[in-house]
ZADO-1210 file (C-alpha; in nm, 4 decimals, padded with zeros to 6 digits):
<atoms>
<atom x="-08.0414" y="-02.2620" z="05.1861" code="MET" pos="1"/>
<atom x="-08.0352" y="-02.0881" z="04.8515" code="LYS" pos="2"/>
<atom x="-07.6573" y="-02.0473" z="04.8663" code="ASN" pos="3"/>
<atom x="-07.6110" y="-02.4148" z="04.9537" code="LYS" pos="4"/>
<atom x="-07.8325" y="-02.5322" z="04.6677" code="ASN" pos="5"/>
<atom x="-07.6738" y="-02.3055" z="04.4083" code="LYS" pos="6"/>
<atom x="-07.3459" y="-02.5055" z="04.3681" code="PRO" pos="7"/>
<atom x="-07.5499" y="-02.8250" z="04.3412" code="LYS" pos="8"/>
<atom x="-07.7677" y="-02.6770" z="04.0658" code="LYS" pos="9"/>
<atom x="-07.4571" y="-02.5506" z="03.8860" code="MET" pos="10"/>
<atom x="-07.3046" y="-02.8992" z="03.8958" code="ARG" pos="11"/>
<atom x="-07.6254" y="-03.0501" z="03.7583" code="ILE" pos="12"/>
<atom x="-07.6364" y="-02.7900" z="03.4807" code="THR" pos="13"/>
<atom x="-07.2697" y="-02.8510" z="03.3981" code="ALA" pos="14"/>
<atom x="-07.3329" y="-03.2252" z="03.3873" code="GLY" pos="15"/>
<atom x="-07.6294" y="-03.1841" z="03.1525" code="ILE" pos="16"/>
<atom x="-07.4258" y="-02.9528" z="02.9271" code="THR" pos="17"/>
<atom x="-07.1359" y="-03.2004" z="02.9225" code="ALA" pos="18"/>
<atom x="-07.3774" y="-03.4657" z="02.7909" code="VAL" pos="19"/>
<atom x="-07.5610" y="-03.2397" z="02.5467" code="GLN" pos="20"/>
<atom x="-07.2517" y="-03.1059" z="02.3687" code="ILE" pos="21"/>
<atom x="-07.1228" y="-03.4491" z="02.2504" code="PRO" pos="22"/>
<atom x="-07.4773" y="-03.5462" z="02.1504" code="LEU" pos="23"/>
<atom x="-07.5143" y="-03.2251" z="01.9493" code="ALA" pos="24"/>
<atom x="-07.1820" y="-03.2897" z="01.7739" code="ILE" pos="25"/>
<atom x="-07.2907" y="-03.6477" z="01.7007" code="TRP" pos="26"/>
<atom x="-07.6232" y="-03.5222" z="01.5598" code="ALA" pos="27"/>
<atom x="-07.4410" y="-03.2782" z="01.3303" code="LEU" pos="28"/>
<atom x="-07.2125" y="-03.5563" z="01.2073" code="LEU" pos="29"/>
<atom x="-07.5181" y="-03.7702" z="01.1288" code="GLN" pos="30"/>
<atom x="-07.6924" y="-03.4831" z="00.9459" code="LEU" pos="31"/>
<atom x="-07.3850" y="-03.3882" z="00.7414" code="PHE" pos="32"/>
<atom x="-07.4275" y="-03.6642" z="00.4748" code="PRO" pos="33"/>
<atom x="-07.7857" y="-03.5450" z="00.4167" code="ILE" pos="34"/>
<atom x="-07.6640" y="-03.1870" z="00.3703" code="TYR" pos="35"/>
<atom x="-07.3874" y="-03.3051" z="00.1369" code="TRP" pos="36"/>
<atom x="-07.6321" y="-03.5115" z="-00.0698" code="LEU" pos="37"/>
<atom x="-07.8719" y="-03.2174" z="-00.1064" code="LEU" pos="38"/>
<atom x="-07.5909" y="-02.9818" z="-00.2073" code="VAL" pos="39"/>
<atom x="-07.4569" y="-03.2235" z="-00.4689" code="LEU" pos="40"/>
<atom x="-07.8045" y="-03.2757" z="-00.6128" code="SER" pos="41"/>
<atom x="-07.8090" y="-02.9119" z="-00.7321" code="PHE" pos="42"/>
<atom x="-07.4633" y="-02.9149" z="-00.8938" code="LYS" pos="43"/>
<atom x="-07.3128" y="-03.0114" z="-01.2277" code="SER" pos="44"/>
<atom x="-07.0293" y="-03.2617" z="-01.2683" code="ASN" pos="45"/>
<atom x="-06.7834" y="-02.9781" z="-01.3266" code="GLN" pos="46"/>
<atom x="-06.8745" y="-02.8121" z="-00.9972" code="GLU" pos="47"/>
<atom x="-06.8841" y="-03.1423" z="-00.8050" code="ILE" pos="48"/>
<atom x="-06.5285" y="-03.2315" z="-00.9100" code="PHE" pos="49"/>
<atom x="-06.3940" y="-02.8776" z="-00.8777" code="SER" pos="50"/>
<atom x="-06.2510" y="-02.9617" z="-00.5345" code="GLY" pos="51"/>
<atom x="-06.5102" y="-02.7930" z="-00.3117" code="ASN" pos="52"/>
<atom x="-06.8124" y="-03.0200" z="-00.3264" code="SER" pos="53"/>
<atom x="-06.9261" y="-02.9270" z="00.0257" code="ILE" pos="54"/>
<atom x="-06.9981" y="-02.5607" z="-00.0499" code="SER" pos="55"/>
<atom x="-07.3344" y="-02.4339" z="-00.1731" code="LEU" pos="56"/>
<atom x="-07.3822" y="-02.4373" z="-00.5522" code="PRO" pos="57"/>
<atom x="-07.2888" y="-02.1259" z="-00.7481" code="THR" pos="58"/>
<atom x="-07.5810" y="-02.2068" z="-00.9799" code="VAL" pos="59"/>
<atom x="-07.8744" y="-02.4030" z="-00.8378" code="TRP" pos="60"/>
<atom x="-07.9546" y="-02.6665" z="-01.1013" code="ARG" pos="61"/>
<atom x="-08.3175" y="-02.7575" z="-01.0319" code="PHE" pos="62"/>
<atom x="-08.3189" y="-02.9251" z="-01.3713" code="GLU" pos="63"/>
<atom x="-08.1428" y="-03.2228" z="-01.2113" code="ASN" pos="64"/>
<atom x="-08.4702" y="-03.3099" z="-01.0350" code="TYR" pos="65"/>
<atom x="-08.6680" y="-03.2455" z="-01.3515" code="ASP" pos="66"/>
<atom x="-08.4338" y="-03.4801" z="-01.5393" code="PHE" pos="67"/>
<atom x="-08.4773" y="-03.7757" z="-01.3036" code="VAL" pos="68"/>
<atom x="-08.8568" y="-03.7532" z="-01.3278" code="PHE" pos="69"/>
<atom x="-08.8799" y="-03.6860" z="-01.7013" code="ARG" pos="70"/>
<atom x="-08.5947" y="-03.9025" z="-01.8348" code="ASN" pos="71"/>
<atom x="-08.5043" y="-04.1212" z="-01.5388" code="GLY" pos="72"/>
<atom x="-08.8479" y="-04.2843" z="-01.4803" code="ASN" pos="73"/>
<atom x="-08.8348" y="-04.1770" z="-01.1167" code="MET" pos="74"/>
<atom x="-09.2151" y="-04.1685" z="-01.0932" code="GLY" pos="75"/>
<atom x="-09.2396" y="-04.5324" z="-01.2043" code="THR" pos="76"/>
<atom x="-08.9649" y="-04.6428" z="-00.9654" code="TYR" pos="77"/>
<atom x="-09.1300" y="-04.4570" z="-00.6757" code="LEU" pos="78"/>
<atom x="-09.4644" y="-04.6221" z="-00.7464" code="PHE" pos="79"/>
<atom x="-09.3096" y="-04.9692" z="-00.7661" code="ASN" pos="80"/>
<atom x="-09.1169" y="-04.9193" z="-00.4414" code="SER" pos="81"/>
<atom x="-09.4250" y="-04.7868" z="-00.2612" code="PHE" pos="82"/>
<atom x="-09.6386" y="-05.0770" z="-00.3824" code="LEU" pos="83"/>
<atom x="-09.3849" y="-05.3499" z="-00.2999" code="VAL" pos="84"/>
<atom x="-09.3043" y="-05.1955" z="00.0392" code="THR" pos="85"/>
<atom x="-09.6692" y="-05.1403" z="00.1365" code="LEU" pos="86"/>
<atom x="-09.7752" y="-05.4974" z="00.0535" code="ILE" pos="87"/>
<atom x="-09.4678" y="-05.6336" z="00.2336" code="THR" pos="88"/>
<atom x="-09.5452" y="-05.4310" z="00.5474" code="ILE" pos="89"/>
<atom x="-09.9080" y="-05.5505" z="00.5488" code="LEU" pos="90"/>
<atom x="-09.8066" y="-05.9162" z="00.5074" code="LEU" pos="91"/>
<atom x="-09.5272" y="-05.9032" z="00.7650" code="VAL" pos="92"/>
<atom x="-09.7413" y="-05.7241" z="01.0252" code="SER" pos="93"/>
<atom x="-10.0344" y="-05.9628" z="00.9776" code="THR" pos="94"/>
<atom x="-09.8316" y="-06.2842" z="00.9857" code="PHE" pos="95"/>
<atom x="-09.6089" y="-06.1667" z="01.2731" code="ALA" pos="96"/>
<atom x="-09.9011" y="-06.0794" z="01.5011" code="ILE" pos="97"/>
<atom x="-10.0850" y="-06.4020" z="01.4167" code="MET" pos="98"/>
<atom x="-09.7747" y="-06.6160" z="01.4764" code="ALA" pos="99"/>
<atom x="-09.6891" y="-06.4333" z="01.8005" code="SER" pos="100"/>
<atom x="-10.0465" y="-06.4755" z="01.9264" code="PHE" pos="101"/>
<atom x="-10.0296" y="-06.8489" z="01.8641" code="ALA" pos="102"/>
<atom x="-09.6863" y="-06.8790" z="02.0261" code="ILE" pos="103"/>
<atom x="-09.7323" y="-06.6448" z="02.3240" code="SER" pos="104"/>
<atom x="-10.1017" y="-06.6692" z="02.4156" code="ARG" pos="105"/>
<atom x="-10.2075" y="-07.0212" z="02.3174" code="MET" pos="106"/>
<atom x="-10.0953" y="-07.3415" z="02.4905" code="ARG" pos="107"/>
<atom x="-09.9799" y="-07.6179" z="02.2552" code="TRP" pos="108"/>
<atom x="-09.6946" y="-07.8645" z="02.2591" code="ARG" pos="109"/>
<atom x="-09.4762" y="-07.7346" z="01.9743" code="LEU" pos="110"/>
<atom x="-09.5040" y="-07.3611" z="02.0441" code="SER" pos="111"/>
<atom x="-09.1442" y="-07.3314" z="02.1695" code="SER" pos="112"/>
<atom x="-09.0086" y="-07.5311" z="01.8754" code="ALA" pos="113"/>
<atom x="-09.1990" y="-07.3183" z="01.6248" code="VAL" pos="114"/>
<atom x="-09.0751" y="-06.9997" z="01.7932" code="GLU" pos="115"/>
<atom x="-08.7154" y="-07.1239" z="01.7758" code="SER" pos="116"/>
<atom x="-08.7598" y="-07.2111" z="01.4096" code="MET" pos="117"/>
<atom x="-08.8785" y="-06.8594" z="01.3303" code="PHE" pos="118"/>
<atom x="-08.6022" y="-06.6937" z="01.5319" code="ILE" pos="119"/>
<atom x="-08.3393" y="-06.9078" z="01.3583" code="LEU" pos="120"/>
<atom x="-08.4384" y="-06.7271" z="01.0404" code="GLY" pos="121"/>
<atom x="-08.2434" y="-06.4261" z="01.1692" code="ILE" pos="122"/>
<atom x="-07.9197" y="-06.6240" z="01.1278" code="THR" pos="123"/>
<atom x="-07.9763" y="-06.6955" z="00.7560" code="VAL" pos="124"/>
<atom x="-07.7654" y="-06.4528" z="00.5460" code="PRO" pos="125"/>
<atom x="-07.9607" y="-06.2714" z="00.2791" code="LEU" pos="126"/>
<atom x="-07.6983" y="-06.3369" z="00.0114" code="HIS" pos="127"/>
<atom x="-07.6853" y="-06.7098" z="00.0868" code="ALA" pos="128"/>
<atom x="-08.0547" y="-06.7405" z="00.0007" code="ALA" pos="129"/>
<atom x="-08.0324" y="-06.5526" z="-00.3279" code="LEU" pos="130"/>
<atom x="-07.9650" y="-06.8507" z="-00.5568" code="LEU" pos="131"/>
<atom x="-08.2281" y="-07.0833" z="-00.3981" code="PRO" pos="132"/>
<atom x="-08.4799" y="-06.7989" z="-00.4085" code="THR" pos="133"/>
<atom x="-08.4015" y="-06.7315" z="-00.7746" code="PHE" pos="134"/>
<atom x="-08.4459" y="-07.1002" z="-00.8665" code="LEU" pos="135"/>
<atom x="-08.7708" y="-07.1409" z="-00.6711" code="MET" pos="136"/>
<atom x="-08.9258" y="-06.8259" z="-00.8146" code="LEU" pos="137"/>
<atom x="-08.8257" y="-06.9389" z="-01.1629" code="GLY" pos="138"/>
<atom x="-09.0026" y="-07.2737" z="-01.1190" code="LYS" pos="139"/>
<atom x="-09.3301" y="-07.1061" z="-01.0177" code="ILE" pos="140"/>
<atom x="-09.3049" y="-06.8366" z="-01.2908" code="ASP" pos="141"/>
<atom x="-09.2801" y="-06.5431" z="-01.0524" code="LEU" pos="142"/>
<atom x="-08.9491" y="-06.4024" z="-01.1756" code="LEU" pos="143"/>
<atom x="-08.9737" y="-06.0512" z="-01.3174" code="ASN" pos="144"/>
<atom x="-09.2926" y="-05.9788" z="-01.1227" code="THR" pos="145"/>
<atom x="-09.3487" y="-05.7675" z="-00.8123" code="ARG" pos="146"/>
<atom x="-09.4174" y="-06.0855" z="-00.6141" code="TRP" pos="147"/>
<atom x="-09.0570" y="-06.1879" z="-00.6809" code="ALA" pos="148"/>
<atom x="-08.9602" y="-05.9119" z="-00.4360" code="LEU" pos="149"/>
<atom x="-09.2614" y="-05.9134" z="-00.2034" code="ILE" pos="150"/>
<atom x="-09.2324" y="-06.2803" z="-00.1044" code="LEU" pos="151"/>
<atom x="-08.8571" y="-06.2793" z="-00.0182" code="PRO" pos="152"/>
<atom x="-08.8855" y="-05.9443" z="00.1601" code="TYR" pos="153"/>
<atom x="-09.1724" y="-06.0820" z="00.3689" code="THR" pos="154"/>
<atom x="-08.9879" y="-06.4034" z="00.4518" code="ALA" pos="155"/>
<atom x="-08.6691" y="-06.2268" z="00.5608" code="PHE" pos="156"/>
<atom x="-08.8542" y="-05.9641" z="00.7658" code="SER" pos="157"/>
<atom x="-09.0723" y="-06.2107" z="00.9586" code="LEU" pos="158"/>
<atom x="-08.8134" y="-06.3433" z="01.2112" code="PRO" pos="159"/>
<atom x="-08.7331" y="-05.9975" z="01.3523" code="VAL" pos="160"/>
<atom x="-09.1018" y="-05.8992" z="01.3397" code="ALA" pos="161"/>
<atom x="-09.2050" y="-06.2088" z="01.5373" code="ILE" pos="162"/>
<atom x="-08.9278" y="-06.1443" z="01.7905" code="LEU" pos="163"/>
<atom x="-09.0556" y="-05.7892" z="01.8462" code="ILE" pos="164"/>
<atom x="-09.4195" y="-05.9005" z="01.8690" code="CYS" pos="165"/>
<atom x="-09.3373" y="-06.1796" z="02.1143" code="ASN" pos="166"/>
<atom x="-09.1621" y="-05.9365" z="02.3488" code="GLY" pos="167"/>
<atom x="-09.4578" y="-05.6988" z="02.3605" code="LEU" pos="168"/>
<atom x="-09.7281" y="-05.9661" z="02.3625" code="MET" pos="169"/>
<atom x="-09.5745" y="-06.1464" z="02.6606" code="ARG" pos="170"/>
<atom x="-09.5851" y="-05.8197" z="02.8562" code="SER" pos="171"/>
<atom x="-09.9654" y="-05.8038" z="02.8173" code="ILE" pos="172"/>
<atom x="-10.1331" y="-05.9619" z="03.1260" code="PRO" pos="173"/>
<atom x="-10.3266" y="-06.2806" z="03.0539" code="ARG" pos="174"/>
<atom x="-10.6044" y="-06.1521" z="03.2789" code="ASP" pos="175"/>
<atom x="-10.7159" y="-05.9391" z="02.9843" code="ILE" pos="176"/>
<atom x="-10.7739" y="-06.2530" z="02.7762" code="ASP" pos="177"/>
<atom x="-10.9692" y="-06.4197" z="03.0547" code="GLU" pos="178"/>
<atom x="-11.1852" y="-06.1103" z="03.1061" code="ALA" pos="179"/>
<atom x="-11.2619" y="-06.1011" z="02.7334" code="ALA" pos="180"/>
<atom x="-11.3589" y="-06.4704" z="02.7347" code="PHE" pos="181"/>
<atom x="-11.5909" y="-06.4084" z="03.0317" code="LEU" pos="182"/>
<atom x="-11.7552" y="-06.1246" z="02.8362" code="ASP" pos="183"/>
<atom x="-11.8380" y="-06.3683" z="02.5569" code="GLY" pos="184"/>
<atom x="-11.5481" y="-06.3175" z="02.3151" code="CYS" pos="185"/>
<atom x="-11.4171" y="-06.6158" z="02.1251" code="GLY" pos="186"/>
<atom x="-11.0553" y="-06.6672" z="02.0252" code="ILE" pos="187"/>
<atom x="-11.0960" y="-06.4412" z="01.7219" code="PHE" pos="188"/>
<atom x="-11.2704" y="-06.1761" z="01.9300" code="GLY" pos="189"/>
<atom x="-10.9828" y="-06.1699" z="02.1776" code="VAL" pos="190"/>
<atom x="-10.7331" y="-06.1447" z="01.8931" code="PHE" pos="191"/>
<atom x="-10.9000" y="-05.8663" z="01.6944" code="PHE" pos="192"/>
<atom x="-11.0669" y="-05.6681" z="01.9745" code="ARG" pos="193"/>
<atom x="-10.8087" y="-05.6984" z="02.2524" code="VAL" pos="194"/>
<atom x="-10.4646" y="-05.8013" z="02.1300" code="ILE" pos="195"/>
<atom x="-10.4384" y="-05.6191" z="01.7964" code="VAL" pos="196"/>
<atom x="-10.5205" y="-05.2714" z="01.9421" code="PRO" pos="197"/>
<atom x="-10.2578" y="-05.3251" z="02.2146" code="LEU" pos="198"/>
<atom x="-09.9959" y="-05.4186" z="01.9540" code="MET" pos="199"/>
<atom x="-09.9862" y="-05.0782" z="01.7843" code="LYS" pos="200"/>
<atom x="-09.6333" y="-04.9929" z="01.9122" code="PRO" pos="201"/>
<atom x="-09.5031" y="-05.3256" z="01.7794" code="ALA" pos="202"/>
<atom x="-09.6799" y="-05.2736" z="01.4476" code="ILE" pos="203"/>
<atom x="-09.5152" y="-04.9317" z="01.4146" code="SER" pos="204"/>
<atom x="-09.1724" y="-05.0792" z="01.4865" code="THR" pos="205"/>
<atom x="-09.2254" y="-05.3635" z="01.2412" code="ILE" pos="206"/>
<atom x="-09.3437" y="-05.1172" z="00.9791" code="SER" pos="207"/>
<atom x="-09.0310" y="-04.9020" z="01.0195" code="ILE" pos="208"/>
<atom x="-08.7879" y="-05.1960" z="01.0023" code="PHE" pos="209"/>
<atom x="-08.9712" y="-05.3600" z="00.7115" code="THR" pos="210"/>
<atom x="-08.9930" y="-05.0280" z="00.5313" code="PHE" pos="211"/>
<atom x="-08.6194" y="-04.9663" z="00.5648" code="LEU" pos="212"/>
<atom x="-08.5332" y="-05.3173" z="00.4499" code="HIS" pos="213"/>
<atom x="-08.7710" y="-05.3256" z="00.1522" code="SER" pos="214"/>
<atom x="-08.7142" y="-04.9651" z="00.0453" code="TRP" pos="215"/>
<atom x="-08.3331" y="-04.9829" z="00.0482" code="ASN" pos="216"/>
<atom x="-08.2755" y="-05.3402" z="-00.0725" code="GLU" pos="217"/>
<atom x="-08.0734" y="-05.3580" z="-00.3960" code="LEU" pos="218"/>
<atom x="-07.9389" y="-05.7083" z="-00.4591" code="LEU" pos="219"/>
<atom x="-08.2715" y="-05.8907" z="-00.4984" code="PHE" pos="220"/>
<atom x="-08.4211" y="-05.5940" z="-00.6846" code="ALA" pos="221"/>
<atom x="-08.1408" y="-05.6055" z="-00.9413" code="GLN" pos="222"/>
<atom x="-08.1364" y="-05.9801" z="-00.9996" code="ILE" pos="223"/>
<atom x="-08.5032" y="-06.0801" z="-00.9731" code="LEU" pos="224"/>
<atom x="-08.6480" y="-05.7922" z="-01.1793" code="ILE" pos="225"/>
<atom x="-08.5376" y="-05.7180" z="-01.5369" code="ASN" pos="226"/>
<atom x="-08.8405" y="-05.5300" z="-01.6665" code="ASP" pos="227"/>
<atom x="-08.7706" y="-05.1557" z="-01.6506" code="LYS" pos="228"/>
<atom x="-09.1375" y="-05.0858" z="-01.5776" code="ALA" pos="229"/>
<atom x="-09.1201" y="-05.3019" z="-01.2618" code="LEU" pos="230"/>
<atom x="-08.7877" y="-05.1866" z="-01.1186" code="LYS" pos="231"/>
<atom x="-08.7831" y="-05.0347" z="-00.7711" code="THR" pos="232"/>
<atom x="-08.5981" y="-04.7195" z="-00.6664" code="LEU" pos="233"/>
<atom x="-08.2658" y="-04.8765" z="-00.5746" code="THR" pos="234"/>
<atom x="-08.2332" y="-05.0667" z="-00.9020" code="ALA" pos="235"/>
<atom x="-08.3678" y="-04.7698" z="-01.0965" code="GLY" pos="236"/>
<atom x="-08.1152" y="-04.5281" z="-00.9456" code="ILE" pos="237"/>
<atom x="-07.8393" y="-04.7790" z="-01.0149" code="GLN" pos="238"/>
<atom x="-07.9378" y="-04.7699" z="-01.3833" code="SER" pos="239"/>
<atom x="-07.8695" y="-04.3939" z="-01.3907" code="LEU" pos="240"/>
<atom x="-07.4990" y="-04.4663" z="-01.3520" code="VAL" pos="241"/>
<atom x="-07.3525" y="-04.4793" z="-01.7025" code="GLY" pos="242"/>
<atom x="-07.0943" y="-04.7237" z="-01.8335" code="GLU" pos="243"/>
<atom x="-06.8469" y="-04.4550" z="-01.9448" code="HIS" pos="244"/>
<atom x="-06.9737" y="-04.1341" z="-01.7833" code="SER" pos="245"/>
<atom x="-07.2272" y="-04.0406" z="-01.5189" code="THR" pos="246"/>
<atom x="-07.4141" y="-03.7199" z="-01.4425" code="ALA" pos="247"/>
<atom x="-07.3773" y="-03.7276" z="-01.0649" code="TRP" pos="248"/>
<atom x="-07.6065" y="-03.4305" z="-01.0028" code="GLY" pos="249"/>
<atom x="-07.9192" y="-03.6180" z="-01.1212" code="PRO" pos="250"/>
<atom x="-07.8037" y="-03.9335" z="-00.9391" code="VAL" pos="251"/>
<atom x="-07.7793" y="-03.7375" z="-00.6119" code="CYS" pos="252"/>
<atom x="-08.1180" y="-03.5795" z="-00.6861" code="ALA" pos="253"/>
<atom x="-08.2686" y="-03.9268" z="-00.7241" code="ALA" pos="254"/>
<atom x="-08.1050" y="-04.0378" z="-00.3972" code="LEU" pos="255"/>
<atom x="-08.2443" y="-03.7306" z="-00.2212" code="ALA" pos="256"/>
<atom x="-08.5954" y="-03.8076" z="-00.3468" code="VAL" pos="257"/>
<atom x="-08.5572" y="-04.1705" z="-00.2346" code="ALA" pos="258"/>
<atom x="-08.4484" y="-04.0598" z="00.1152" code="SER" pos="259"/>
<atom x="-08.7468" y="-03.8339" z="00.1838" code="ILE" pos="260"/>
<atom x="-09.0075" y="-04.1110" z="00.2503" code="PRO" pos="261"/>
<atom x="-08.7712" y="-04.2838" z="00.4943" code="THR" pos="262"/>
<atom x="-08.7182" y="-03.9658" z="00.6952" code="ILE" pos="263"/>
<atom x="-09.0906" y="-03.8838" z="00.6998" code="ILE" pos="264"/>
<atom x="-09.1846" y="-04.2378" z="00.8074" code="ALA" pos="265"/>
<atom x="-08.9446" y="-04.2342" z="01.1006" code="TYR" pos="266"/>
<atom x="-09.0472" y="-03.8842" z="01.2136" code="LEU" pos="267"/>
<atom x="-09.4118" y="-03.9894" z="01.2298" code="PHE" pos="268"/>
<atom x="-09.3521" y="-04.3235" z="01.4026" code="MET" pos="269"/>
<atom x="-09.0398" y="-04.2715" z="01.6141" code="SER" pos="270"/>
<atom x="-09.2403" y="-04.2429" z="01.9390" code="LYS" pos="271"/>
<atom x="-09.4160" y="-04.5759" z="01.8803" code="GLN" pos="272"/>
<atom x="-09.0840" y="-04.7405" z="01.7952" code="VAL" pos="273"/>
<atom x="-08.9343" y="-04.6267" z="02.1264" code="GLN" pos="274"/>
<atom x="-09.2401" y="-04.7507" z="02.3174" code="GLN" pos="275"/>
<atom x="-09.2159" y="-05.0921" z="02.1557" code="SER" pos="276"/>
<atom x="-08.8446" y="-05.1227" z="02.2316" code="MET" pos="277"/>
<atom x="-08.8973" y="-05.0734" z="02.6056" code="ILE" pos="278"/>
<atom x="-09.2338" y="-05.2510" z="02.6367" code="ALA" pos="279"/>
<atom x="-09.0883" y="-05.5983" z="02.6662" code="GLY" pos="280"/>
<atom x="-08.8496" y="-05.4943" z="02.9450" code="SER" pos="281"/>
<atom x="-09.1262" y="-05.3540" z="03.1699" code="ILE" pos="282"/>
<atom x="-09.2920" y="-05.6036" z="03.4008" code="LYS" pos="283"/>
<atom x="-09.6629" y="-05.5409" z="03.4196" code="GLN" pos="284"/>
</atoms>
């Protein structure tokens, strides 16, 4: 029996190896830009353009990081990005769960129409809404404030967030709602005590997507904010690029600093994101 099973085990092992090798190569290709960015962030312009920018620096220039924090206002840009992103995530998560609860768990005539209206928001190009957004924010005196970014970021993140929440919320059995009502919970009790705790995977997914969108967005941040003290990371890093010459070492250092929160956020919430992605496809 052992001899008969050995070829089968060898085939299984060979099959697993054949899958793992391409995945490992793909992972290395994905990690290479991060390595390249980190290497460039410790170099001078002369070494970057010497023809071998991939190699490790001959002299590690830690002063590039010191420069972006002392002279490049990196601390201010980080704070502004964190504040705008955090408020956006809170608003998107709150509104998405509330809207999905009304659409998926409550019976009313226009629920399908309202859901379609929200989902249609996915088809609206971000750039097409720039001019109307600029004019509307100007009329209500919100240009050059943090709310000039928070409100558009929230509006453009809501359609995808509601789509994710709807998928997970519809997979939750309605028997749970009925049991909560029998125990004396009202509509708000069911929402806060039953539904919201079960929506943690969706909240994690929404947080990741909203974080990536708000943290990396450049066009709105450049046009809607002029005050240097209110600029976010993307617009702030863009300002480090000079008109006639640019110190690319500090620019890469700033990009490396800006990438760290994104990597940390995904590492901490990747499991919840995966759970949310498959939750809607599992029939309970």
